[in-house]
N, C-alpha and C positions, 0 to 999 in steps of 0.2 A: 504492499499500499503506500501510496505518496505519502512521504513525512510530512509535508506543506498541511496536507488535509488533517482536521481534530475538529471534533465534536464531540458536547459533553452527553448523547445519546449515544447509549453502545450499540443500538440497532443500526444508526447511522454509520459507525466506525465500523463494524461486521460487515453491513452490505455494502462499503467500499471493498473491503478484503475481500470479498465474494468477485467483486466487480473485477478485480484483478484476477483472482485464480481464475475466474472464467476465461479471458482474455489469454492466458498463460498456457492453460490446458485447450483453448482449442473448443470451448464448450459451444451447443450447436447457438446460431445466432437467436431463435427465438426465445432461447433461457437469456441468454446476454439481453435482450431487450426486456424481458420480464424483470430481471434484476435493475435494470434502471428505471424501470417503472415503479418498482418497488423505493428506491432510491429517491427519487423526483416526485413521490407524493409524500416525504417524507418531509422534503428539503423545502418545495413548496406548501407546506401547512407553514412553517415557519416564517418563511416569506410572507404569506397570505395574512398572520398574523399581525406584524409588526407593519406590512401598509393597512391595513384595516384599524392601526390604532393612533389614536393623535399624534402629531406631529413632535418629536422633542424640542427644546426650547434652544436656542441660539446659540444660548451657554453650556448645555447639556452635550448639544454635539460638536461643541467646541473640542469639552474632552474629551468625546468617544475618540474624534479625529485625530487628536493628539496621542492619543493611549496607542493608537492603532498603528502609528508610525516611529513612535519613541523603540531609540535603539536596547532592547529588553535583552537579549540574546548577547551583544556584546559587552553591556553593564556587567552580566552575569559572569560570563568568561572572565572581565577585571577583576571581579570579587568587589564591586563595588555594591551589590545586591546580590542576595538570591535569587535562583530562576524563578521570574516569573513572566507571566503570558499575557497579551491583552486581551485573551478572550477573557481575565479576571474581573473584566468591568461589567457592570451591572445591565449596560446596555439599555436599548430604549423600550424593550417591552416589561421587562420586568421593572424597569425603573415609571415606566404610567402605573404600573400595579401599585408598587408604594406608594408613589403620589397619589392616588384614588383613595388607598386606605387611610394613609395620613391626612388628606383633606373630608373622606369621611368621618373620619373620626376627633376630629375639629382637635387634633392633636396639639399642644403648643412646647412641649419638650422632647427629644429625642435621641437618643441614645445610639450609636453605630460603634460599633467594635471590630473594626478592618477597615481602613478607608479606599487603600488603593490611590487611586488617581482623583477620586471624590467626585465620582461618575454620579454614585449613590447618593450621597450627602448633598448633592447641590439639587438633584432631582424631589429628595425630602423636603430641603429647606425653601423651595418654590410653593411648597404647600402649604407652610406656615406662615402664622399672621406676623408683621414686622417686628413684632418683640420676641417672636418665636426661636428656638435655638436647637439645632445639631451638635451634639458631643461628639464629635470622632475619636477613637482611642487608635493610635499609630506608631508602631515600633520604630520603625526606621527614620531616623533623620534625612534619608533621601527620598523618601517618598512622601513626608510629610512636608519638606519646600516644594517638590513637584506640586502638589496636588494644593498647596496653597496658591500659588502662581497660577494654577488653572482656575480655582474657585473665585479669585480677586478679578478675573476677567467678567464676572457678574455680579449686578447688584445684591443677590440674593448669598453672595457669596459670604458677606459678613455676618449672615446666622450660622455660619459654620466655626464652632473651636474646635481644632486640633489639639488632643491630649498626647504629647509623645510618652514614651516608656512603652512597658509590657503592658498589655491591658487587663490584667488580673492585681496589676497592684495600682491602675488608675480606677478601676472599679470598686477595690478597696478604698480609697482615699473619698471617691463616690457614695460611698456605701457610711462611711463613718461622718460625713458633712448632710448627710441625711437627704440627700439626693433624690428627688424620682423621676419618674420618665414615663409620657405617656404611651411611646411607643420604643422596643429596643430591638434593634436590629444587629444578628451576630452574623458575622459573616468574615472571621479571623479565624487562627490556629483551629482546626477540626479536631484536633483532640485535647483540646483545653474546654467544648460546650457544655461538658457537664459541670464543670466548675464554674464557668460564668453562668451559667444559670443557678445555680445554689448559690451564689455570691447575691444573684440578684432578688431570691423568694428568700433565704435566711434574713436580708436583711431589707425586706419590703422595698425595694428600688423601684416596682411597677406599680404605676400609679392605680387606683379604684378603675375594674374598667378600661385597665391598659393590655395592649397587645404584645407579647415578643414576638419576633419573625427571625425563622432560622434560613441561612441560604445554605443553599449547597446541598441540602435532606438528601438528596438521590446519587450525591457524589459520585457521577458517572455511571450509576449502573450497580456500584458496588454493595450497597444496602441488601437488594435483592438480587443479584448473581452472585452469593459467596461463594459458592462452590468455584466460581470463574474467575473471580478477579482475587489481586493479591495483597491489596490495603481498603481502607474505608471501613474496618472494622469497629473503630470505635463512633464511626458515625451512627451503623448500626445498633450498636449499645446505646446511644443515646437516643436512638428514634424509640427504642423499645424502651426504654426508661420513662419517657413521654408518654409511652400509651399505655403502660401499667400505673400509673400515677389518677387515683379514683379522683382526686380535686382540679385536676386539669381536663381543657375542652382545646381540643386539638385537631387542622385539617391540614393533610400533604399536597401541595398545591402540584403539577407536576410542569409548572412551569419552567424554561430554561432546565437548570440543573436540581430544582426541585427547592420548595418553600414551605417550610412547617410553620404553619402557625399555630400558636398557642396563648389560650386566654384561662382563666381561673372560669371553674364551671357554672359557679354564680352567676359570671356577668355575661351569661348565653342563655339562662334557662327562665323562662318567661312565668312569671306569677300566674296561678290559678284563681 
């Protein structure tokens, strides 16, 4: 398979590989056409959802464009940053989804754990009132500075406060300060998701009627293809932990790499 091809859905990756194998082994043309048809149906659906969703703002488009052309591989090889991929950006579709959730909930304070280039943070900030804030945790100084330069291109960028250092330390300090957030978006080290969650719940960091959003809850298929994948065990364990908690109400939405939405049961069960 062409190493340039990358997709978060394992079915698409497998179809690309199957397409290459069919050519290599001279599989009958009728079979190759059917493989192409299956592959096209997956990719066309993604494109259709993007096209039928509202356009991203100029500021968000700028961040996505800059992220796409940034020299990630070169920086990684030089040791400036760990390996990063432009696909790590939230993108328009998931960004629109986040923006809709924030606007529907009338949120004012949001905590984001994992900033990357600021696409998600800016999209969320655009839905907040003028005095709303996004506190975004980011460990890498290079990424902090890069994202800040992108965010400052938008008038909504001033709503984003970047907190440097390890996210667990930042969250513990926010907890000690008694901070609460209407929405908490976790999109950092997957192995620390359970630790993030326990800090939030043990310290009452989630506002009444608040929502926790967990990005990459499908983690490239690893949680549901555990016999086939060599990674992602902690993501599956976290998802299982949430699903068995009787105090929580959750829904796993298959948008991009999976978004797990978590709320307190009391906030979703209506009165009789």
